[in-house]
C-alpha positions as CSV (number, residue, x, y, z in Angstrom):
1,X,129.0,15.9,167.3
2,X,130.9,14.6,164.3
3,X,134.5,13.5,164.4
4,X,135.4,16.4,162.6
5,X,133.7,18.6,166.0
6,X,135.4,16.4,168.3
7,X,138.9,16.8,166.6
8,X,140.9,20.1,167.4
9,X,143.7,20.3,164.8
10,X,146.6,22.0,166.4
11,X,148.2,23.2,163.0
12,X,144.9,25.1,162.1
13,X,144.7,27.0,165.2
14,X,148.3,27.5,164.7
15,X,147.8,29.0,160.8
16,X,144.8,31.0,162.0
17,X,146.8,32.6,165.0
18,X,149.6,33.8,162.4
19,X,147.3,35.3,159.5
20,X,145.9,37.0,162.6
21,X,149.0,38.8,162.6
22,X,149.4,39.8,159.5
23,X,148.5,43.6,159.2
24,X,145.5,44.4,156.3
25,X,146.4,45.9,153.2
26,X,149.9,43.9,153.5
27,X,149.1,41.9,150.0
28,X,147.4,43.0,146.7
29,X,146.0,40.0,144.6
30,X,146.4,41.6,140.8
31,X,143.6,42.3,138.7
32,X,145.9,41.2,135.7
33,X,147.3,38.1,136.2
34,X,146.1,36.8,139.9
35,X,149.1,36.6,141.5
36,X,149.5,38.3,144.9
37,X,151.6,40.8,145.4
38,X,153.3,42.5,148.5
39,X,151.7,46.1,148.5
40,X,154.6,47.8,149.8
41,X,156.9,46.2,146.3
42,X,153.9,47.2,144.0
43,X,154.1,50.8,145.0
44,X,157.5,51.5,144.6
45,X,157.2,49.8,141.7
46,X,154.7,52.9,140.4
47,X,151.1,50.8,140.8
48,X,152.3,48.4,138.0
49,X,152.2,44.8,138.2
50,X,156.3,43.5,137.8
51,X,155.0,40.4,136.6
52,X,152.0,41.3,134.4
53,X,152.8,44.7,133.8
54,X,148.7,45.6,134.8
55,X,148.5,49.6,135.3
56,X,146.9,50.2,138.5
57,X,145.5,53.7,138.5
58,X,147.5,56.7,140.5
59,X,146.4,59.8,142.8
60,X,146.7,63.5,140.6
61,X,150.0,64.2,143.5
62,X,151.5,60.9,142.8
63,X,150.8,61.5,138.9
64,X,152.7,64.8,139.3
65,X,155.5,63.6,140.8
66,X,156.1,60.8,138.4
67,X,155.8,63.0,135.6
68,X,157.9,66.5,136.5
69,X,160.7,67.7,138.5
70,X,161.4,67.6,142.1
71,X,160.0,70.6,143.6
72,X,159.0,72.1,140.4
73,X,155.2,71.8,140.3
74,X,153.4,75.2,141.3
75,X,149.7,74.6,141.7
76,X,147.0,76.9,140.2
77,X,143.5,77.0,141.1
78,X,143.6,75.4,144.5
79,X,140.8,77.4,145.9
80,X,138.2,76.3,143.4
81,X,135.1,75.3,144.7
82,X,131.7,73.7,143.4
83,X,128.9,75.4,145.1
84,X,126.2,72.5,143.6
85,X,124.4,75.1,141.3
86,X,121.5,73.0,140.5
87,X,121.0,71.8,144.1
88,X,121.2,68.4,142.5
89,X,119.8,65.0,144.5
90,X,119.5,61.7,144.1
91,X,119.5,58.4,146.6
92,X,121.6,61.5,148.9
93,X,122.3,65.3,148.2
94,X,125.1,66.4,145.5
95,X,125.9,68.8,148.4
96,X,126.8,65.4,150.6
97,X,128.5,64.2,148.0
98,X,131.3,66.3,147.3
99,X,131.8,67.0,151.4
100,X,132.0,63.5,151.5
101,X,134.7,63.1,149.0
102,X,136.3,66.3,150.0
103,X,137.5,65.1,153.2
104,X,138.4,61.8,151.8
105,X,141.0,63.3,149.5
106,X,141.6,66.3,151.1
107,X,141.0,68.1,147.9
108,X,138.5,70.7,147.0
109,X,138.0,69.0,143.8
110,X,139.5,66.0,141.5
111,X,142.1,67.5,139.0
112,X,145.0,69.7,140.1
113,X,146.6,72.3,137.7
114,X,149.7,74.1,137.5
115,X,153.2,74.6,136.1
116,X,156.5,72.7,136.1
117,X,158.8,71.4,134.6
118,X,159.5,68.1,132.4
119,X,163.3,67.4,132.7
120,X,164.4,71.0,132.6
121,X,162.1,72.1,130.3
122,X,158.4,74.4,131.9
123,X,154.9,72.8,131.0
124,X,151.7,73.7,132.2
125,X,149.7,70.7,133.3
126,X,146.1,69.7,134.8
127,X,145.6,65.8,136.0
128,X,142.5,64.1,136.9
129,X,142.2,62.0,139.9
130,X,139.2,59.0,139.6
131,X,139.4,59.4,143.4
132,X,137.2,62.1,143.5
133,X,134.1,61.2,142.3
134,X,135.1,58.8,139.7
135,X,137.4,61.9,138.3
136,X,133.8,62.9,136.9
137,X,133.8,66.2,134.9
138,X,132.0,68.9,136.2
139,X,132.4,73.0,136.2
140,X,136.0,73.2,138.6
141,X,137.0,70.6,136.7
142,X,136.6,71.7,133.1
143,X,137.9,75.1,134.8
144,X,141.1,73.7,135.7
145,X,141.5,72.2,132.5
146,X,141.2,75.3,130.5
147,X,143.2,77.2,132.9
148,X,146.2,74.9,132.0
149,X,145.6,75.5,128.6
150,X,145.4,79.6,129.1
151,X,148.8,79.3,130.8
152,X,150.2,77.4,128.0
153,X,149.1,80.3,126.3
154,X,149.8,82.6,128.1
155,X,153.8,81.4,128.9
156,X,154.1,79.9,125.0
157,X,155.2,76.3,126.9
158,X,153.5,72.6,126.4
159,X,150.6,71.7,127.6
160,X,149.8,68.0,129.4
161,X,146.8,67.2,130.5
162,X,146.5,63.7,132.1
163,X,142.9,61.9,131.7
164,X,141.6,59.3,134.4
165,X,137.3,60.2,133.8
166,X,134.5,58.4,133.7
167,X,132.7,61.2,131.8
168,X,130.7,64.0,132.6
169,X,129.0,64.5,136.5
170,X,126.1,64.0,136.2
171,X,124.7,66.2,139.6
172,X,125.6,69.3,137.5
173,X,123.7,68.6,134.3
174,X,123.8,70.6,131.2
175,X,127.0,72.8,133.4
176,X,129.0,69.8,133.2
177,X,128.1,69.2,129.5
178,X,129.4,72.7,128.8
179,X,133.2,72.1,130.0
180,X,133.5,69.8,126.5
181,X,133.1,72.9,124.6
182,X,134.8,75.3,127.0
183,X,138.2,72.7,127.3
184,X,137.8,72.5,122.9
185,X,138.2,75.8,122.7
186,X,141.1,76.5,125.1
187,X,142.6,73.9,122.7
188,X,141.5,75.5,119.4
189,X,143.4,78.4,120.9
190,X,146.7,76.3,121.8
191,X,146.4,74.9,118.0
192,X,146.3,78.1,116.3
193,X,148.9,79.8,118.3
194,X,151.4,76.3,117.3
195,X,151.9,75.4,120.9
196,X,151.8,71.8,121.6
197,X,149.3,69.9,123.4
198,X,150.4,66.5,124.6
199,X,146.8,64.4,126.0
200,X,147.8,61.2,128.5
201,X,145.0,58.7,128.7
202,X,145.2,56.3,131.5
203,X,142.2,53.8,133.0
204,X,139.6,54.9,132.4
205,X,139.2,57.7,129.6
206,X,135.5,57.8,128.6
207,X,132.2,60.1,128.4
208,X,132.6,63.3,127.9
209,X,136.4,63.8,128.6
210,X,136.8,61.0,125.9
211,X,134.4,63.2,123.6
212,X,137.0,66.6,124.3
213,X,139.8,67.4,124.8
214,X,141.3,63.8,125.8
215,X,141.2,62.8,122.2
216,X,142.4,66.3,121.0
217,X,146.7,66.3,121.5
218,X,148.7,66.6,118.9
219,X,150.4,63.6,120.7
220,X,147.7,61.0,122.5
221,X,149.7,59.2,124.7
222,X,148.1,56.0,126.4
223,X,148.8,53.7,129.4
224,X,149.1,49.8,128.6
225,X,145.5,48.3,128.1
226,X,143.8,51.3,129.8
227,X,140.0,51.2,128.6
228,X,139.4,54.3,126.3
229,X,135.8,55.4,124.8
230,X,132.6,57.3,125.0
231,X,129.9,54.9,126.1
232,X,130.7,51.2,127.5
233,X,131.0,48.5,125.6
234,X,127.3,47.1,127.0
235,X,125.2,50.2,126.1
236,X,126.9,50.4,122.5
237,X,125.6,46.9,121.8
238,X,122.6,47.6,123.3
239,X,122.3,50.5,121.0
240,X,124.4,48.7,117.8
241,X,122.1,45.2,118.8
242,X,125.9,44.0,117.0
243,X,128.5,42.2,119.2
244,X,131.5,44.5,120.0
245,X,135.2,43.3,119.2
246,X,137.4,41.6,121.6
247,X,139.6,44.4,123.6
248,X,137.4,46.9,121.6
249,X,137.7,50.2,123.3
250,X,141.8,48.9,124.8
251,X,144.6,51.2,124.0
252,X,145.6,48.5,121.8
253,X,142.7,48.6,119.5
254,X,142.5,52.5,119.3
255,X,146.3,52.3,118.4
256,X,145.7,49.8,115.9
257,X,143.2,52.3,114.8
258,X,144.5,55.2,115.2
259,X,143.0,57.0,117.7
260,X,146.6,56.8,119.9
261,X,149.6,57.8,118.9
262,X,151.4,55.5,121.3
263,X,151.4,53.3,124.3
264,X,153.9,54.0,126.8
265,X,154.4,51.9,130.2
266,X,154.2,54.4,132.8
267,X,157.8,53.6,133.8
268,X,159.0,55.6,130.9
269,X,156.5,57.8,130.5
270,X,158.7,60.9,131.8
271,X,161.1,60.2,129.8
272,X,158.3,60.1,126.7
273,X,157.6,63.6,127.3
274,X,160.9,64.7,127.5
275,X,161.4,63.5,124.3
276,X,158.3,65.1,122.4
277,X,158.6,68.8,124.6
278,X,162.3,68.6,122.9
279,X,161.3,68.0,119.2
280,X,158.1,70.2,119.4
281,X,160.5,72.8,120.6
């Protein structure tokens, strides 16, 4: 038996006992700067690191509470539910994946749409949620985004869509890809009537969403350092056989090259939307 095995250090023992008393989830290591943050303080700061400004993802209802006036949002289409049209199965049946996502989130789909008010002005809104199957765009998500735009057309009010998605939902095949055309068609109707459409791009906004409604806003607003693009950097590099510039698919790079109009921190986003809504009006 070695010396370290035979000697007991009371300080180490006490330290271990103290660590055992710390509740799980009390601390969180920042992905941006690596600092250890108190989870409660991070949540109170809208899930933005107070030290480096790293923006963590938010759920759909958290977004709605952040952006709309209190108790003004009324959801539409909450009963819409995907029915596994292709009876798709890979490692596990699509039906089982859906049931798991619905159980974990308490919702039938990852997108919430409806009508609310921002600084007293009525708007139609659709918000995507990454926690539901990576925010993937299936038939229901496409329908809800189109409905939000149709509500804007019907009521003659601005439309806001918050994107947070890994792209089309492969388990729905061509039906998912058709949502790109569907949402783009609804967006075109808004444009023809001169109704403002503001697109908010958060981390990540990729795939079929980035290739359709997400980049079609009259104003495209991005959160800082969000991943935005169609395919991933590795896939692009393998396709074109070239090394991509650093930060190729970040908000900042896209702002510099004209794909994004504004980069707005989360804490200032509601006020920024209020400004543009009044400007368009």
